[in-house]
Structures are given as structure tokens and as C-alpha cells.
C-alpha positions as CSV (number, residue, x, y, z in Angstrom):
1,M,66.7,23.0,-40.3
2,I,65.4,24.6,-37.1
3,N,67.6,24.0,-34.1
4,K,65.9,22.4,-31.1
5,Q,66.5,25.6,-29.0
6,Q,64.4,27.7,-31.3
7,Q,60.7,28.2,-30.8
8,P,58.8,28.5,-34.2
9,R,56.2,31.3,-34.0
10,R,54.3,29.8,-36.9
11,L,53.7,26.3,-38.1
12,P,57.1,25.3,-39.5
13,L,55.9,23.9,-42.8
14,G,58.4,22.1,-45.1
15,Q,61.0,21.9,-42.3
16,V,62.7,19.1,-40.3
17,L,62.8,20.1,-36.6
18,V,65.9,18.7,-35.0
19,G,65.5,17.3,-31.5
20,D,63.5,15.0,-29.3
21,A,60.1,14.2,-30.7
22,L,58.2,14.8,-27.5
23,E,60.0,18.2,-26.9
24,Q,59.4,19.4,-30.5
25,L,55.7,18.3,-30.4
26,R,55.1,20.4,-27.3
27,R,56.2,23.5,-29.4
28,L,53.6,23.0,-32.0
29,P,50.2,24.6,-31.8
30,A,47.2,22.5,-30.6
31,A,44.8,21.2,-33.3
32,S,47.1,22.3,-36.1
33,I,47.9,19.0,-37.9
34,D,45.6,17.2,-40.3
35,C,47.3,13.8,-40.5
36,V,50.3,12.0,-38.9
37,V,52.2,9.2,-40.6
38,S,55.2,7.7,-38.9
39,S,57.3,4.6,-38.2
40,P,58.9,5.0,-34.8
41,P,62.0,3.0,-33.8
42,Y,61.2,-0.6,-33.1
43,M,62.1,-2.2,-29.8
44,N,65.8,-2.9,-29.6
45,L,66.3,-3.5,-33.3
46,R,68.3,-0.3,-34.3
47,N,70.9,1.8,-32.5
48,Y,71.0,5.4,-33.9
49,H,73.8,6.4,-31.5
50,M,71.9,9.3,-30.1
51,A,71.5,10.1,-26.4
52,G,67.9,9.8,-25.4
53,Q,66.8,7.8,-28.5
54,L,63.6,5.9,-28.4
55,G,63.9,2.2,-29.1
56,L,66.7,1.1,-26.7
57,E,64.5,0.8,-23.6
58,A,65.3,-1.9,-21.1
59,N,62.0,-3.7,-21.7
60,V,59.0,-3.6,-24.0
61,G,56.8,-2.0,-21.3
62,E,59.1,1.1,-21.2
63,W,59.1,1.2,-25.0
64,V,55.3,1.3,-25.0
65,Q,55.2,3.9,-22.2
66,H,57.5,6.2,-24.1
67,L,55.5,5.9,-27.3
68,V,52.3,6.5,-25.5
69,E,53.7,9.8,-24.2
70,V,54.6,10.8,-27.7
71,L,51.1,9.9,-29.0
72,D,49.5,11.8,-26.2
73,E,51.2,14.9,-27.5
74,V,50.3,13.9,-31.1
75,G,46.7,13.8,-30.0
76,R,47.0,17.4,-28.7
77,V,48.4,18.8,-32.0
78,L,46.0,16.7,-34.2
79,K,42.8,18.3,-35.4
80,P,39.5,16.7,-34.4
81,T,39.2,15.5,-38.0
82,G,42.7,14.1,-38.1
83,S,44.1,10.5,-38.3
84,V,47.3,8.8,-37.4
85,W,49.0,6.0,-39.4
86,L,51.5,4.2,-37.2
87,N,53.9,1.5,-38.7
88,V,55.4,-0.6,-35.8
89,G,57.3,-3.8,-36.0
90,D,57.9,-6.5,-33.5
91,S,61.0,-8.1,-32.0
92,Y,62.0,-11.5,-30.6
93,S,63.1,-11.6,-27.0
94,R,66.5,-12.9,-26.0
95,H,65.8,-12.8,-22.2
96,Q,62.9,-12.5,-19.9
97,K,64.1,-9.1,-18.8
98,F,63.0,-7.7,-22.2
99,G,59.3,-8.6,-21.4
100,A,58.8,-12.0,-22.9
101,P,60.4,-15.5,-22.7
102,P,63.5,-16.1,-24.9
103,K,62.6,-16.7,-28.5
104,G,59.1,-15.4,-28.0
105,L,57.7,-12.3,-29.7
106,L,57.5,-9.3,-27.5
107,L,54.1,-8.5,-29.0
108,A,55.2,-4.9,-29.0
109,P,52.6,-3.7,-31.6
110,E,49.8,-5.3,-29.8
111,R,50.8,-4.0,-26.4
112,L,51.1,-0.5,-27.9
113,A,47.7,-0.7,-29.6
114,V,46.0,-1.8,-26.4
115,A,47.7,1.0,-24.4
116,L,46.6,3.6,-26.9
117,A,43.1,2.3,-26.9
118,D,43.1,2.7,-23.1
119,R,44.2,6.3,-23.6
120,G,41.2,7.1,-25.7
121,W,42.5,6.4,-29.2
122,R,40.2,4.5,-31.6
123,V,42.0,1.7,-33.5
124,R,40.2,1.9,-36.8
125,N,42.3,-0.5,-38.8
126,K,45.2,-2.9,-38.5
127,V,46.7,-2.9,-42.0
128,V,48.9,-5.8,-42.9
129,W,51.9,-4.5,-44.9
130,H,53.0,-7.6,-46.8
131,K,56.6,-7.4,-48.0
132,P,57.1,-9.8,-50.9
133,N,60.8,-9.0,-50.9
134,G,61.3,-9.5,-47.2
135,R,64.6,-10.8,-46.0
136,P,65.0,-14.6,-45.8
137,A,65.3,-16.1,-42.3
138,S,67.9,-18.8,-41.2
139,V,65.8,-19.9,-38.2
140,R,64.7,-23.6,-38.3
141,D,61.9,-23.6,-35.6
142,R,59.5,-20.9,-36.8
143,L,58.2,-19.3,-40.0
144,A,59.9,-16.4,-41.7
145,C,58.4,-13.0,-41.1
146,S,57.1,-11.1,-44.1
147,W,54.7,-8.5,-42.8
148,E,54.3,-5.6,-40.4
149,P,51.2,-3.9,-39.0
150,I,50.1,-0.4,-39.7
151,Y,47.6,1.0,-37.3
152,L,45.0,3.6,-38.3
153,L,44.2,5.7,-35.2
154,T,41.7,8.5,-34.6
155,R,40.6,10.5,-31.6
156,S,37.1,11.3,-32.9
157,R,34.3,9.0,-34.1
158,F,33.9,10.8,-37.4
159,P,37.3,11.9,-38.8
160,Y,38.0,13.1,-42.3
161,F,38.3,10.2,-44.7
162,D,38.3,10.6,-48.5
163,L,37.5,7.0,-49.6
164,D,36.6,7.9,-53.2
165,S,40.2,9.1,-53.8
166,I,41.6,5.6,-53.1
167,R,38.9,3.2,-54.4
168,V,40.1,0.2,-56.4
169,P,38.5,-1.5,-59.5
170,H,35.9,-4.1,-58.7
171,R,36.9,-7.7,-59.2
172,S,33.4,-9.3,-59.3
173,K,30.8,-9.0,-62.1
174,T,27.0,-9.1,-62.1
175,K,25.6,-12.6,-62.0
176,G,22.4,-12.2,-63.9
177,Y,20.1,-12.6,-61.0
178,T,18.3,-10.3,-58.6
179,P,19.4,-10.8,-55.0
180,K,17.0,-10.1,-52.2
181,V,17.7,-7.4,-49.7
182,P,17.7,-9.0,-46.2
183,T,14.9,-7.6,-44.0
184,D,15.4,-9.7,-40.9
185,V,18.5,-10.1,-38.7
186,P,19.6,-13.8,-38.8
187,D,19.2,-15.5,-35.4
188,W,22.9,-16.6,-35.6
189,Q,24.1,-13.0,-35.9
190,G,25.8,-11.5,-32.9
191,P,25.5,-7.9,-31.6
192,L,28.7,-6.7,-33.3
193,A,28.2,-8.4,-36.7
194,G,27.9,-6.1,-39.7
195,R,25.3,-6.2,-42.5
196,N,25.7,-6.2,-46.3
197,D,22.2,-4.9,-47.2
198,G,23.7,-1.9,-48.9
199,L,25.7,-4.1,-51.3
200,A,22.5,-6.1,-52.0
201,K,20.7,-3.0,-52.9
202,L,23.4,-2.0,-55.4
203,R,23.2,-5.4,-57.0
204,I,19.5,-5.1,-57.4
205,E,20.3,-2.0,-59.5
206,G,22.6,-4.2,-61.6
207,R,25.9,-2.9,-60.1
208,V,28.6,-4.8,-58.3
209,G,29.3,-1.9,-56.0
210,H,30.1,1.8,-55.9
211,V,30.5,3.4,-59.3
212,L,34.1,4.5,-58.6
213,G,35.3,1.1,-57.3
214,G,35.6,-0.9,-54.1
215,N,37.0,-0.1,-50.7
216,P,40.7,-1.2,-50.6
217,R,41.3,-4.2,-48.4
218,D,43.5,-4.1,-45.3
219,V,46.4,-6.3,-46.8
220,W,48.8,-4.2,-48.8
221,K,51.4,-6.1,-50.9
222,I,54.2,-3.5,-51.3
223,S,57.9,-4.3,-51.5
224,A,60.2,-2.9,-48.8
225,S,62.2,0.2,-49.5
226,N,65.3,0.0,-51.7
227,Y,66.5,3.4,-50.5
228,R,70.3,3.5,-50.6
229,G,71.0,6.5,-48.3
230,A,72.7,6.3,-44.9
231,H,69.4,5.8,-43.0
232,F,68.9,2.0,-42.7
233,A,65.2,1.9,-41.7
234,T,63.0,3.5,-44.3
235,F,59.6,2.6,-45.6
236,P,58.7,2.9,-49.3
237,E,57.0,5.9,-50.7
238,K,54.3,3.8,-52.3
239,L,53.2,2.7,-48.9
240,L,52.2,6.3,-48.0
241,A,49.9,7.1,-51.0
242,R,46.7,5.7,-49.6
243,P,47.2,7.2,-46.1
244,L,47.9,10.7,-47.5
245,L,45.2,10.7,-50.1
246,A,42.5,9.4,-47.7
247,T,43.3,11.3,-44.5
248,C,45.4,14.4,-45.3
249,P,42.9,16.8,-47.0
250,E,43.9,18.2,-50.4
251,R,42.2,21.5,-49.4
252,V,41.6,23.1,-45.9
253,C,39.8,26.3,-45.1
254,T,42.3,29.0,-44.2
255,K,39.9,30.5,-41.7
256,C,38.2,27.6,-39.7
257,E,40.7,24.9,-40.6
258,L,38.0,22.4,-41.7
259,P,38.8,20.1,-44.6
260,W,37.0,20.5,-47.9
261,R,35.0,17.4,-48.7
262,R,34.3,15.6,-51.9
263,G,30.9,15.7,-53.6
264,L,29.1,12.9,-55.4
265,P,30.7,11.2,-58.4
266,R,29.8,12.6,-61.8
267,T,29.1,10.7,-65.1
268,V,31.0,11.8,-68.2
269,G,29.7,9.7,-71.1
270,R,29.9,6.1,-69.7
271,L,32.6,6.9,-67.2
272,A,32.2,7.7,-63.5
273,V,34.3,10.6,-62.5
274,I,35.4,11.4,-58.9
275,G,33.4,14.2,-57.2
276,E,34.8,17.7,-56.9
277,L,36.0,19.1,-53.6
278,A,33.9,21.8,-52.0
279,A,34.2,23.7,-48.7
280,S,32.4,22.0,-45.8
281,C,32.0,25.4,-44.0
282,T,30.4,28.7,-44.7
283,C,33.5,30.8,-44.3
284,R,33.9,31.6,-48.0
285,A,37.6,31.8,-47.4
286,A,40.6,30.6,-49.4
287,F,42.0,27.1,-49.1
288,K,45.4,25.7,-48.3
289,P,46.9,22.2,-48.4
290,G,46.5,19.8,-45.5
291,V,49.5,19.2,-43.2
292,V,51.0,15.9,-42.5
293,L,53.4,15.4,-39.6
294,D,56.0,12.7,-39.1
295,P,57.5,12.8,-35.6
296,F,60.2,10.2,-36.6
297,I,60.9,11.3,-40.2
298,G,64.2,9.5,-40.6
299,A,65.2,9.6,-44.3
300,G,62.3,11.9,-45.2
301,T,60.0,9.5,-47.1
302,T,56.8,11.1,-45.6
303,A,57.9,14.5,-46.8
304,V,58.8,13.3,-50.3
305,A,55.4,11.6,-50.6
306,A,53.5,14.6,-49.2
307,Q,55.3,17.0,-51.6
308,R,54.4,14.9,-54.6
309,L,50.8,14.8,-53.6
310,G,50.6,18.6,-53.0
311,R,50.3,18.4,-49.2
312,D,52.3,20.4,-46.7
313,W,54.5,18.6,-44.2
314,I,56.5,18.9,-41.0
315,G,59.2,16.4,-39.8
316,I,60.9,15.8,-36.5
317,E,64.3,14.0,-36.3
318,L,66.6,13.4,-33.3
319,N,69.7,12.8,-35.4
320,P,70.9,16.0,-37.1
321,D,72.7,14.0,-39.8
322,F,69.5,12.2,-40.8
323,A,67.6,15.5,-40.7
324,A,70.0,17.1,-43.1
325,Q,69.8,14.0,-45.3
326,A,66.0,14.1,-45.3
327,E,65.9,17.8,-46.3
328,E,68.4,17.1,-49.2
329,R,66.3,14.2,-50.4
330,V,63.2,16.3,-50.4
331,A,65.0,19.0,-52.3
332,Q,66.2,16.5,-54.9
333,A,62.7,15.0,-55.3
334,A,61.3,18.6,-55.9
335,R,63.9,19.2,-58.6
336,A,63.2,15.8,-60.2
337,S,59.4,15.8,-60.2
338,P,56.8,18.6,-60.1
339,V,54.1,18.7,-57.4
340,A,51.1,16.6,-58.3
């Protein structure tokens, strides 16, 4: 582990930096990170017994402000092609002083998303993480909570996104008729409505969609973590597969730092095969893995998932005990399973 007083000269790959997230982010080079995946402390739900910890603010407004400051610095270290996946949960108020009437949701995720949008972030998705094994609730005047949001955020309009690597099998089948491609915009369609003329063209060709499969939906049914370590707020490794595969490049140019991009699918016999990666620049330089950063790495799940998928990683953790635990967990995972 790198002590918070030390200044890393190079990108500290494969290390957990111990200290305040904002301070450690300021020590990282600008535009050096390909992808950020993190789950910061929720508002007043956990006490990590560390001075200066985020999550024990007096009200939800202060919590939002502190996270916005962290995300401002994340935006500085993020490459223009980069993306951020942010898992944030909500809390129920016990007093108006927390920012909402008693027994009312603080709406912390929504407040944070709006604040980030006001700071120039693009909220590209709000993924529903459905937890089928969520804890039962004893309350009698509302429904039990079984999901949390995960926001996909970008700074640029056209970030890196490898959709082909996460496509899912099609559910529908061809229906034996030829659909018509719409040529006119319906009079009921508003200015922000989308069109499905691309899908209609594919069906005219006798296909139900893209040869490699469909675009995953934004509701992910994944059980909550069963990790038994000392850290009591971890997310499951399975939750990180799509974010890392889609937005943390498998290969990056060592000279210009641009991600390699995937070519068109190939056909082998009757099977469609995912396209090969190729440099998107003219540097003719070697490549290296993309880098994922977790500013609140906790038990190290992001690092374990990145390592399994052949990506580089950097973590930040305020609690030195949790940082040591995360590094040991990563080391154990490396010994138990080779890099993909």
C-alpha cells in the first residue's frame, strides 16, 4: 500500500492508495483513467469510524456536495473517452434536519444525479440493480426495497463503449412477414422520441436483430454480495462484468492513450464471431490494458473483477484496515484464478 503522504511519480497500477479520496485523486495525472466504477458510502447508513469519512454528513445536501467535489476530480483524471459507473443507494429520513420529512426518502441518488448533470456530466443510463435476495423489511406502511440505481456517467458525447462484448441472445424470432420501414414521422411523435427504423430494416433481411445479440436492458437481476470479510458493504463481482467489458478498453495505445476498437463481426460457418480489436490511431505502437479506478474500493471487488478480465486497476480507501484486506483479497483471487 502507498501511504497518503507519498506522491506516486507514475500511475500506481495494482495498488490501493490509503487516504481521503479527494486528496488521492488530486495526486493522479489528468486524463489517465479509462473507466471508474465505484459505490461511495450511502447517506448516514454506515459508520466506518474514520475521521473525515464521507457518508455521515449532517444532511443530504452536504452529502451531495461532497460527492460532487469528488466527481469533479474524477472528471479531471478521466480520459475524454472514459465513463463512470456509480452505484448509490437511498436512505429514509428520521428528522427534517436530514433533508426530508420523517419516513420520507431522502432522494439522495436523484439529487446527486441532478447535481452532476448541472456540473456537465451526461447521465447516459440509470440501471436498476434488482436484488432478488434483498433483506426482508418489517415496516407495515410501505413496500420493501429490492433495488438500487447505478448511474452511467460520461463527460463527452461519444465515449468508448464496446457494446458487442456484452450483447445478449435475442428472445424474439422472425414472424414470417415483411415489415415496412417507416418513412414518415407519426404526427403523435414528440421531438425527443426515438425511431426503430433500423430494427425494421434488419427484419426485412430476415433477422430479429444484430448478429451477435441484443443490447442488454437496464434492469440487472443480480443477487447481493455474500462476501464474508470484515467490510460490510460490498457489491457482487458479477455486477461489474458489463461495466468493465463495455467501458474499460481491453487494449489501449501506449503512445496516444486511445482505446483500441472492435471491428465488424465475422462469420465462422453458421456462427457469428465477435470482431477483432484494432488500433484506432496511426501510432503503430504497442498496447496495454485499460485502467479502472475505484475511489471507494472497500473490500476490493472492483480490483478482483478487473484483474480477472485482464484490466489494470487503482483503488483508494480511507480505512487502512480495509485497504490491507482488499489487497489480500486481490492476491488470493490471483492465486486462485488466472487472468482472463
